[in-house]
N, C-alpha and C positions, 0 to 999 in steps of 0.2 A: 498427520495426513496432510498432503499437499493442498494448496488453495484450489487448484483446478479440479482435483478429484472431488474435493468437498462441494464445490459449486455444481459440478456435473451430476453428482449423486443426488443432490437436492433439487435439481431442475425438474419441474413437473413435465411429464411427457404428454404431448397432445398431438393426435393425428390430424393433419390439416387436409382438407379437401383439395384436389388438384384444381378445383374451380374457384377456390377461395382466393380473393384478391390479396396480393402481398402488400404489407404495410410499407411505408417509406423506409429505406435503409437507415440503420442507426449509426453507421460509420461514415457519415458525410460531415464535411466541414470540421474535422477534428484536428487538434494541434499536430503539427508537422506532417499533416495529410496522412496520418496513420489509418490503416483500415484492417478489417479482419484478414488474417493470413498474410499480412505484411511480414517480411523478414527484417529483423532489427539486429544490427551489429554494433558492438560497443568497443571502444578503444581499449586494448588490454594494457597499455603502458601504465596507466594509473594503478593497476593492481600489482604489476611487477615492481613498481617503485615503493609500494606500501604493503609488504608481505604480512604485516601484523594486523591488517584489517579483519574485522569479523565478516565484512562483506567480501565475498569471493567472486572471482570472474564467472559470470553466468554461463559462459560457453558460446558456441557459434550458432549462427542461424536461429535466433530466437523468434519464434512464430507467435503472432498475436492470436490467442485462443479465446480471450474474453475481454470485454471492455466495460469498465465501471464508470458511472457518472454520478457526481454528487456536487453539493454546494458547500464550500468551506467558509467559515466565519460569516455565513448568511449572504455573501455577495461574490465569492470567488468560484469560478468553475473549476472543479477538480476531476481529473480523469485518471483512472488507473487501467493500465494495459497489462493484462495477465499473460505472461510469456512462458513458453516452453522451448528449451534449446534442443538441438539435434542430439545432445547427450542425455536428454531427459530432465535437465535441471529446470526448476521453476523459479521465476523472479517476476517482479512487478515494476513497470516503468510508470512512476507517478508524475503527472504533469499538472501544475497549477497555473491557470491562465489569469493574468491580472486585467484590470479594467480596460487598458488600452489595446487589449487583444494582441499585442506584439511582444510584451514581456512574459517569458515563460520560465517557471521554476521547475526544473527537471531533476527527479531524484530516482535512482535505481535502488530497489528494495529486494530483500529475500527473507523468508521466515527463518528466524533463529530459534525460537522456542514456542511451545504452545502449552497453555494451562487450561484445565477443565474443572473449575470450581464446582463442588457438588452440594454445597449448603450456603445458608446465609452468612455464616461466619467467614467462609473462604471467599465469598464475593465481597464481603466487607473489607477484606484486606486490600482489594483493588479499588473499590468504588465508594468507600466511606466518605461522607460529605466533608468531614473534617481532616482526615489524615490518610485517605485512600492512596495507594501507591500511584495510580494514574492521576497525576495532578500535583504530586509533590515537586519541590524545586530541584530535585535530583533523583537519578535512578541508577541502581546497581544491578548488573546482570548476575544471574545465578553463578555461583562459584568464583566470582571475580573478587579481587582484593578489596578491602574495605575503602581504600582511597582511589579506587578505579571507578570514578563516577562520571555519569553523563548529566549535564546541566540542562534544565528545562529551556527549551528554545522558544516556545510560545509563551508570551508574557513573562519574559525572563526577569524583569524587574518587579514582578508582582509579589504577593505575600508567599509564605512558605508553602501553602497549599491553595490551589484553585480548582475549580470544577473542570473536568475533561471537556473537550470540544465535541459536541454532538454532531454527527454526520449520518445522513440516510442515503445509502448508496443503491443504485440499481445496476445490476450486472447482467450484461447481455452476452449471449453465447453464440449468436450468429447474426448476420447483418440484417435479417428480417425478423428478429426476436421481438415478439409483442407480449411475452410473458417473462420479463426479467426476474432474476433472483433478487429480492429485496433484503438488504442487510443494514442493521443499525450499528453504528460505531460510537463508542465513547473513547475519544483519542487524546493522546498527548505525545508531543515530539521532544526528544532530548538530543543533545549533541556533546561531542568533546573534540578538541583539536588533535589531529593526528600529526600534523606538521604545520609550518607557518601558512600554508595555502589550502589545507584540506581539513574538512570536518567529517567525522563519522557520526551517523545518526542512529538513534533508537526510536522507533515508532511503536507505542504501546497502545493496543486497541482491545477493548472489551467488545466482542461481536455478538450480535444476536439476530437470528432469523426465525422463521415460524417453527423450525424444527429443533434448533439447538442454540447453545450459547457457549462462549469460550473467550479466552484471552490470548491474543496473538502478539508476540514480540518479534519485531522485524528490525534488521539492521539495514543501513543504506548509506549512499554517498550521493553527492551532487554530481550530475553529468552535464556538460555543456551541450546545448542542442546542436551546435555545429560539429561536435564529435560523434554524433549518432548517425549511422548510415541506415537508411530505410529503403528496402527493395520491394 
């Protein structure tokens, strides 16, 4: 199930009175001045030069359909812009804003796999405090070769296993949304070098909202803010 469909299916429907005062827009003062229904274009060159990437070109005219807001590491603003291209492809532009408000870390992500643990044993595989997969010092994709590993990016010099990073995200589906979808994440970021200049990432997230829980495995690459066209 795509991220956008999952979010929209779980969004509580509420009829608003025409006389009800609209709340303040939620898409003001966002990184790169991105707003709802902004069209975002990405440079295709990087994908053409690296055909073996798990991260594929998202397509043309990627429209912002949802905006997620959260705090990473207890002090960094993290935004996730949920996109849908004119071809119907879904992707996420993740932007982390550092304290000086000028330095941005931009990462383009797409869902690679979804897991739906159905019992404590299956959840233990992902979230065990001592050896859960989300938090180990390396991660291997399903059906990959044994030596095809992604190394832990967050706390890469830490012990063999660390606790996942907890993030509580509010996902807004329109600019006046006052009833966002709240999703809790237990996250870990992994990466490997594709060439001398490029990393490919794997973001593993155990996601939980009031209706369901799952594990989402996403692949991604860094994108330079100057290479992004926003209309």
